[in-house]
N, C-alpha and C positions, 0 to 999 in steps of 0.2 A: 654246598656254594663257598671256594676259594679266591684268596688276595691273595696279588703277591703285591710282597713287603721289599718295597726299592733300598730300600736305606736301614741299618741297627747299630745302633752302640753296641763294642761288642763284649760289657757288665754281661748285654742282653742274649747276648747268647750262652756265656756265662752259665745266668742263673736257668738255662735251658737243659744247657749239655749238662750243670749239677744236680738240676735239680728236673731230671723230665715230667714228670703228673705231680704237676703246681694245681688248684683248686683255690678258687675264686672271684668275684664277683665284677663286675662298672663300677667304676667309686662317683666320676665324671661324667656329662661327657659335653662338647663345644664345637660348635662349629668346624675349626681346624683339629683338634685335639679331643679322644677319651681318654683319659686316668681310669686304670690296672688295679684293682690292690690283690693279692694273690691271700690267704688264710696266714701266710709264714712272713703277711707282716709288708711283702713287695711294694712299692710300686710302680709301676711301670706302664709311657706313657706309647699312644698308636697318634702321629704326629700326618697331618695332609704335607703333600709336594710343599704348599708353601712356606712353610716353619722349615728350622733350625733342627738339625737331629742336639739330645743334649744328653746326660747320664740315663740309663735306663731308659732308652729313643728306638724306637723302629719313627721309619717310614714311607707313610703308604700311596698310590699312584689316586686322590682321592680332592676335589678340590673344597666335600665336603662328607664330613662326617657324622653328619646327625641326620642325614637321609640317606643313614643305612639302618634304623631305627634304635641303635640300642640305643639303652636305661641304664638308670644306675641297679643299680641291683639282678644282672641280669648276669646269670653264669659263664662262668672263663673259665678255665682248664689249658694248662699246656700237655704238647706231647712233643715226641724226637720231631715229628715235622714243626712247629710252630704253636699260633696260639690262636686257639677257639674261645669265638666270643660266640651262643648262642648256637647257632649251624651254621655258621659263618669261621675256613679255617685261610688265619694268616697264615700264608708260606711264607719261611724263610731260604726259602736252597739255593734261589738266585741271587737274596738280597750285597749289595754292595757292601761289607763292611766298616765300622766304623773305628779306628784304634786310633785315639788320640793320647802325644806325651802331656800333654799339660804342666810339661818344665818345671818340678819340681821339686826340688833335694839337690838336680845337676842342672842346670841355669845352659843352655848352649851356647858356643862359644863366641855369640856375636850380641856380646852383654851389652847397653851404652852402659859412655862412664856415667856417673853420675850428675855434671853439670848438663849433659844431648837428653837424661832422664831426666829430671825437669826441669827441662821447657820444652821438650815434652811434656809432659804434666802439664805444668800453668799453658801451653794451650789445649788440652783435653776441658781444665776446668774453665778456662774459657770460652771452650760452647759449649760444656756442659749447663753453664749459668746463664747461659743465651737462647737452646736449644730442650735443651729438659726441659721435662713438666713441676714446675713449683706446688703444684694440692700436695704432692708426698715431702718426703723430707730434703730434698735438696735446699731450702729455707738452710737448715740449718750449719752448711757452708758459711755463710759468712755470717751468724749469731755468740758459735762456736765459741770458747775461752779455754781449749786447749788446745785446737789447733790455730795454725799459722792460716789467716781470712789470705783465702782467691786476691790477689791485686784484681781480678776482676767482679768484682762485685757489683749486681749492677744501683744502681745510685733507689730504683724501686722493688726490689728485693727485697721484700717484707716476711716475715712469717708466715703464718697458719696454727689456725689450729692447736692439731698435730704438734710441731716444729713446737710449737711456745709451750706444749703442753711434755716434752718431750724430751728434750732439749740435756737436761741439765741429769740426763741420766743416758745418757746417748757422750755426756763429753766424762759420765763415772768409769762408764764399758769403753771408752778411747783411750781415755789416763789407765783405766791399771790394765789392760788389755796387754800396755809397753815395761810393763812392768814384772820380769821375769823372774821374780821369785814368788815360795810358794804364796809371802801373805798378798800378794798379784794377784798367785789362782785365783782364793779365797776372794780379792777383790772382782774379780772381771766375773766371778761362777754369781759372786748373790748380783754383777748391774747385767747378770747379761737375767734373768729371771725376773727383772723387773725390768725390760722391755720384751721379753717375749712374743713374741703374738700383738700386738699391737700394733693398729691403722686395721683397715678395707681390704676386702682382699681374698680372695685363695691361699698369695702368698701375702700374707698384712705387711707391708713396710718396715717397722720394722726387724723382719727377719731378715729382705730382700738386703739391709742397709749392712743386717751384722754378714749374712751370704757372700758381698760383696766384698768388706774390708777381709773374715779372713784370709779368702781366695785371695789376694791381691797380696796379705801377711806373707804368704808361704811364697806368691809370689818372684816378692821386692826378691831383686840382688846384692838391696845393700839395709843396714839400720835396719836386721831383725829383729827380733826381742829379745828370742831365742837359739836356739839349734832348728833345723828345720823336724828334725824331730821329736823333740821337744817342744814345738808347735801344734804339729800336726796331732798329739793327746791333747795340752790344750783346750784343742780349737772340736776334739770328740769328743772330749765334758761337758762341751757347754754344746754339742747337736745335742745330747743324751739329757742338758736339761730341758729340750722343747716338749719331750714329750705328752706328750697327752693334752699340752699347755697351750698348739698353735691349729693350724691344719695340719689332715694326714700331710697335705702337696709339701705343706711350711714343712714339712718336719721332716720330710725324704727334701726337698731343697738343701736343705744346710744339715744333714749326714751329707751326702757329695759335697757339696761348700769347703766344709771342715779338711776334706784331703786334697785342693783343690780342685773338686772337677767340676767343672763348669758349662755347659750350655758353648757352643761353636766360640759362635757369636759374644759371648764371654770369652773365651778363650783366648780368637781371635785380638781382640781390643784387652788385653792384658800381654799376649805379646808384645801389640806394638810399642805397646807404654817403657816394658821394660827394657827388651831386646833387638828388635827388629828398624832396625832407620829408615828405611826405607819401606810404602804406606799409605794410602791413605786412612790415614785416624777419621779426617771430621768422618763419612762414610763407612771404617768400621762401628762409630758413635749412635750413629745414625738411626744402621742396626741398630743393634744393641737398646734404641730409645723406643723401638717396636713392641716387643716385650708386654704383653700387659695393659693395663692401663697407667702406672708410674712408678710401676716392678721393675724396668729396666732404665729412670733413672736413681729409681732407690738400690738401688745394685752400682749402678756407679758411684751415685752416694759415697758408699759403703766403701767400695774398693779407692774411692779418690782421700780418702780422709787418711786409709789405709798409710796412700803412698807417699802423703806428706806428710805424717809421723816417721814413716822410714827414712825418707833423704835429708827432715831436721834433727833424727839423731842424734 
């Protein structure tokens, strides 16, 4: 049986071209996504046409992927034509390729002024605090001791057991990340090891926060703690510390975010916050909120924290 792939991220095609014969297995299955784990350690995700693309992701025209009967442990292999799951060939020949720019290291000419970016960030945090999911780490923005509190903190915004437990460690991480010295690097790595894997879900809340924080820190045109090349190296050191301490899916997410490589909806949102004067910020944020249970909110909480720090540097 053959299924045609509609869209595919460029890194998927590169992986297949460079390693045409790879074997692995189905890692996990959901209604709209199937994760494939190859023996090389590469995690690739197939999503239905109801979801956006992300790094190492391809999209098929199928409302429900569970109806295919794929299950964890089922053999997977790659070939010159695509990916084979059981007896089904996922054919890439006619797929549209997504080649993201991610604006890392060389921002576009349409960079917002610092004042414009601060105004955009204030509007974003106000929306996030009123529309985001407070069950995750969102209340941290109103309880942190190292970030300027948003002026829009709701009077009833209170912490939860996750925030109460982890906010001191988030403060340590956020503060240490801003220190560009060798001592700062040691501090931020130590702080990260006390955060990674904390919270429920396939991508725990603290990991989503750090992913958003790293991606936004690389993207911001103002107030970076160090030059982009050094920042990328620091991020990759952090992501490497996640190995074996969180879920496989979260490990992959952190490795991508360390390079600034994020899903389309997050990419669009970060561009609106840093570069593009025109665009519907609320619509972009609501789309990002759809990711997981609290994952979208937690990612944006980390991004908001990083941008607050960069604009107040």
